[in-house]
N, C-alpha and C positions, 0 to 999 in steps of 0.2 A: 523485231528489231534486233540486230546483232550489235551488242555492246563491245564485245571482244571475242577472240576465238573460243572462249569457254562459256560465254554468257549470252543468252537470248531472252528477250522480253516478249511475252505473248499477252497483249492487252485483252484478249478475249477470255483470259482466265483471271478472275478476280480483278479485272481492269477498271480503270476510271475513265475520264473523258478521252484518254488517249485512244480508246477503241474506235473513235470517230475519225481518226486521221485517215486521209485519202479515201473516204467513202464518197466519192464524187467522180464524175467523168474527168475532171481536171484535179490534179493534186491540190489539197487544201491545207497543207502544213509544211513546216520545215522542222528538222530536228538537228540538235547539236549535242554531241557527246563530249563531256569534260570529266575527267577523273572517274570514269565508269558511271557517271550520272547522265541521264538522258533528259534533255529539256526540249519541250515541244511547243511550238507556236502554231495553233490550229484555228481554223475558221469553222464555226458550226452552222453557218447559214446554208440553207438549201434552196436552190433555184431550179428544181427538177422539171417544173412545168405541169406537174400533176394537178388536176382540178382541185383536189382537197389538200394540197401541200400546206403544211403548217409553217413553212419558212424556216424551220430549224430541225437539225438532226438530234437535238437533245430530247430526253423524255419529257413529257408534259409535267408541269408542276403539280404536286399532289393537291387534290381538292380538300377544302376545309370541311370538317364534318358538319352535316346538316343538323340543325337543332329542331327538335319537335316542338310544336306549339299546342 
């Protein structure tokens, strides 16, 4: 994302949820740049049609540690 002529943001490098923007056949976000700050409104839902689709592009929640009995 180009913020200004001298600043580019690459969410693939130490990125956060912004790395999911536009990872679909249809754009899934809008961005707004104000005072060199980027605001992103993104949708994480996935409707790819794959048989085992989880319905989300987010990483699965971490599993709780299993307790031995």
